[in-house]
MARBA-3410 file (N, C-alpha, C, O; in Angstrom, 1 decimal):
88
107.0,34.8,95.3,106.0,35.6,96.0,104.9,34.8,96.4,104.3,34.0,95.7 ~ 104.5,34.9,97.7,103.4,34.1,98.2,102.3,35.0,98.7,101.2,34.5,99.0 ~ 102.5,36.3,98.7,101.4,37.2,99.1,101.7,38.6,98.4,102.8,39.0,98.2 ~ 100.6,39.3,98.0,100.8,40.6,97.3,99.9,41.6,98.1,98.7,41.4,98.2 ~ 100.6,42.6,98.6,99.9,43.6,99.4,99.5,44.8,98.6,98.7,45.6,99.0
100.0,44.9,97.4,99.6,46.0,96.5,100.8,46.5,95.7,101.9,46.2,96.0 ~ 100.5,47.3,94.7,101.6,47.8,93.9,102.4,48.8,94.7,102.0,49.3,95.7 ~ 103.6,49.1,94.3,104.6,49.9,95.0,104.0,51.3,95.5,104.2,51.7,96.6 ~ 103.3,51.9,94.6,102.8,53.3,94.9,101.7,53.2,95.9,101.6,54.2,96.6 ~ 101.0,52.2,96.1,99.9,52.1,97.0,100.1,51.2,98.2,99.2,51.1,99.0
101.2,50.5,98.2,101.4,49.5,99.3,101.3,50.1,100.7,100.7,49.5,101.6 ~ 101.9,51.3,100.9,101.9,51.9,102.3,100.5,52.3,102.7,100.2,52.3,103.9 ~ 99.6,52.5,101.8,98.2,52.9,102.2,97.1,51.8,101.9,96.0,52.1,102.2 ~ 97.6,50.7,101.5,96.6,49.6,101.2,96.1,49.0,102.6,96.9,48.3,103.2 ~ 94.9,49.2,102.9,94.3,48.6,104.1,93.1,47.8,103.7,92.3,47.4,104.6
92.9,47.5,102.4,91.8,46.9,101.9,91.9,45.4,101.7,91.0,44.6,102.1 ~ 93.0,45.0,101.1,93.1,43.6,100.6,94.5,43.1,100.5,95.5,43.8,100.4 ~ 94.6,41.7,100.6,95.9,41.0,100.3,95.6,39.9,99.4,94.5,39.3,99.6 ~ 96.4,39.5,98.5,96.2,38.4,97.6,97.2,37.3,98.0,98.4,37.5,98.2 ~ 96.6,36.1,98.1,97.4,34.9,98.5,97.1,33.7,97.5,96.0,33.7,96.9
98.0,32.8,97.5,97.7,31.5,96.8,97.0,30.5,97.6,97.2,30.4,98.8 ~ 96.1,29.8,97.0,95.4,28.7,97.7,96.1,27.4,97.2,96.8,27.4,96.3 ~ 95.8,26.2,97.9,96.4,25.0,97.4,96.1,24.6,96.0,96.9,24.0,95.3 ~ 94.9,25.0,95.5,94.5,24.6,94.1,93.4,25.5,93.6,92.8,26.3,94.4 ~ 93.1,25.4,92.4,92.0,26.2,91.8,90.7,26.0,92.4,89.8,26.9,92.5
90.4,24.7,92.7,89.1,24.3,93.3,88.9,25.0,94.7,87.8,25.5,94.9 ~ 90.0,25.1,95.5,89.8,25.8,96.8,89.6,27.3,96.5,88.8,27.9,97.2 ~ 90.3,27.9,95.6,90.0,29.3,95.3,88.6,29.5,94.8,88.0,30.4,95.3 ~ 88.1,28.7,94.0,86.7,28.8,93.5,85.7,28.6,94.6,84.7,29.3,94.7 ~ 86.0,27.7,95.6,85.1,27.5,96.7,85.1,28.7,97.6,84.0,29.1,98.1
86.3,29.3,97.9,86.3,30.5,98.8,85.6,31.7,98.1,84.9,32.4,98.8 ~ 85.8,31.8,96.8,85.1,32.9,96.1,83.6,32.7,96.1,82.8,33.6,96.4 ~ 83.1,31.5,95.8,81.7,31.2,95.8,81.1,31.4,97.2,79.9,31.8,97.3 ~ 81.8,31.1,98.3,81.3,31.2,99.6,81.4,32.6,100.1,80.8,32.9,101.2 ~ 82.0,33.5,99.4,82.1,34.9,99.8,83.2,35.2,100.7,83.3,36.3,101.3
84.1,34.2,101.0,85.2,34.4,101.9,86.4,35.0,101.2,87.4,35.5,101.9 ~ 86.4,35.1,99.9,87.5,35.7,99.1,86.9,36.3,97.8,85.7,36.1,97.5 ~ 87.7,37.1,97.1,87.3,37.6,95.8,88.3,37.3,94.8,89.5,37.0,95.1 ~ 87.9,37.4,93.5,88.8,37.2,92.4,89.7,38.4,92.2,89.1,39.5,91.9 ~ 91.0,38.4,92.4,91.8,39.6,92.4,92.2,39.9,90.9,92.3,39.0,90.1
92.2,41.2,90.6,92.7,41.6,89.3,94.1,41.2,89.1,94.9,41.2,90.0 ~ 94.5,40.8,87.9,95.8,40.4,87.4,96.3,39.1,87.9,97.4,38.7,87.6 ~ 95.6,38.4,88.7,96.0,37.1,89.2,95.0,36.0,88.7,93.8,36.3,88.5 ~ 95.5,34.8,88.4,94.7,33.8,87.8,94.8,32.5,88.6,95.7,32.4,89.5 ~ 94.0,31.6,88.4,94.1,30.2,88.9,93.8,30.2,90.4,92.7,30.5,90.8
94.8,29.7,91.2,94.6,29.5,92.6,94.8,30.7,93.5,94.8,30.5,94.7 ~ 94.9,31.9,92.9,95.1,33.1,93.7,93.7,33.7,94.1,92.8,33.8,93.3 ~ 93.6,34.2,95.3,92.4,34.9,95.8,92.8,36.2,96.5,93.9,36.3,97.1 ~ 91.8,37.1,96.5,92.0,38.3,97.3,91.2,38.2,98.6,90.1,37.7,98.6 ~ 91.8,38.6,99.7,91.1,38.6,101.0,90.9,40.0,101.4,91.8,40.8,101.5
89.7,40.4,101.7,89.4,41.7,102.3,89.7,41.7,103.7,89.3,40.9,104.5 ~ 90.6,42.7,104.1,91.1,42.7,105.4,90.1,43.2,106.5,90.2,42.7,107.6 ~ 89.2,44.1,106.1,88.2,44.5,107.1,87.3,43.4,107.5,86.6,42.8,106.7 ~ 87.4,43.1,108.7,86.6,42.0,109.3,87.2,40.6,109.2,86.6,39.6,109.6 ~ 88.4,40.5,108.6,89.0,39.2,108.4,89.5,38.7,109.8,90.3,39.4,110.4
89.1,37.5,110.2,89.6,36.9,111.4,91.1,36.7,111.4,91.6,36.2,110.4 ~ 91.8,37.1,112.4,93.3,37.0,112.5,93.8,35.5,112.3,94.8,35.3,111.6 ~ 93.1,34.6,112.8,93.5,33.2,112.6,93.3,32.7,111.2,94.1,32.0,110.7 ~ 92.2,33.2,110.6,91.9,32.8,109.2,93.0,33.5,108.3,93.5,32.8,107.4 ~ 93.4,34.7,108.6,94.4,35.4,107.8,95.8,34.6,108.0,96.4,34.4,107.0
96.1,34.2,109.2,97.3,33.5,109.4,97.3,32.2,108.6,98.3,31.8,108.0 ~ 96.2,31.5,108.7,96.1,30.2,108.0,96.3,30.4,106.4,97.0,29.6,105.8 ~ 95.6,31.4,105.9,95.7,31.6,104.4,97.1,32.0,104.0,97.5,31.6,103.0 ~ 97.7,32.9,104.8,99.1,33.3,104.4,100.1,32.1,104.6,100.9,31.9,103.7 ~ 99.9,31.3,105.7,100.8,30.2,105.9,100.6,29.1,104.7,101.6,28.5,104.3
99.3,28.9,104.3,99.1,28.0,103.2,99.7,28.5,101.9,100.3,27.7,101.2 ~ 99.6,29.7,101.7,100.2,30.3,100.5,101.7,30.2,100.5,102.3,29.7,99.5 ~ 102.3,30.5,101.6,103.7,30.3,101.7,104.2,28.9,101.5,105.1,28.7,100.8 ~ 103.5,28.0,102.1,103.9,26.5,102.0,103.7,26.1,100.5,104.6,25.3,100.0 ~ 102.7,26.5,99.8,102.5,26.2,98.4,103.6,26.7,97.5,104.2,25.9,96.7
103.9,27.9,97.7,105.0,28.5,96.9,106.4,27.9,97.2,107.2,27.7,96.4 ~ 106.6,27.8,98.5,107.9,27.2,99.0,108.1,25.8,98.4,109.2,25.4,98.0 ~ 107.0,25.0,98.3,107.1,23.6,97.8,107.5,23.6,96.4,108.1,22.6,95.9 ~ 107.3,24.7,95.6,107.7,24.7,94.2,109.1,25.2,94.0,109.6,25.1,92.9 ~ 109.8,25.5,95.1,111.2,25.9,94.9,112.1,24.7,94.8,111.6,23.6,95.1
113.3,24.9,94.3,114.2,23.7,94.2,114.5,23.3,95.6,114.4,24.0,96.6 ~ 115.0,22.0,95.7,115.4,21.5,97.0,116.5,22.3,97.6,116.6,22.5,98.8 ~ 117.4,22.8,96.8,118.5,23.6,97.2,118.0,24.9,97.8,118.5,25.3,98.9 ~ 117.1,25.6,97.2,116.5,26.8,97.7,115.7,26.6,99.0,115.8,27.4,99.9 ~ 115.0,25.5,99.0,114.3,25.1,100.2,115.2,24.9,101.4,114.9,25.3,102.5
116.3,24.3,101.2,117.3,24.0,102.2,117.9,25.3,102.8,118.3,25.3,104.0 ~ 117.9,26.3,102.1,118.4,27.6,102.6,117.4,28.4,103.4,117.8,29.4,104.0 ~ 116.2,27.9,103.5,115.1,28.6,104.3,115.0,27.9,105.7,115.3,26.8,105.8 ~ 114.5,28.7,106.6,114.3,28.1,108.0,113.2,27.1,107.9,112.4,27.1,106.9 ~ 113.1,26.1,108.8,112.1,25.1,108.8,110.7,25.7,108.9,110.5,26.8,109.5
109.7,25.1,108.3,108.3,25.5,108.4,107.8,25.3,109.8,108.1,24.3,110.4 ~ 107.0,26.3,110.2,106.4,26.1,111.5,105.1,25.3,111.4,104.5,25.3,110.3 ~ 104.7,24.6,112.4,103.4,23.9,112.4,102.3,24.7,112.7,101.1,24.3,112.7
END
């Protein structure tokens, strides 16, 4: 999982937030301290919550792509080989 949109019961109506992984805990703390993200419930370490209202589309794309790349890098080489190539 590289992004969390909400629990099953509320996913269809969640227009508030998405949770993504950052490259490391320090990046997460910096984003939270800067007010660009918040500490999401139930997630620890390098995970942050992004408030969707007012979030720049390019910033959202960057954060989701970064999260995906981080989680993908942790997969086995065999699992990674089964996935399409990463986009630049």
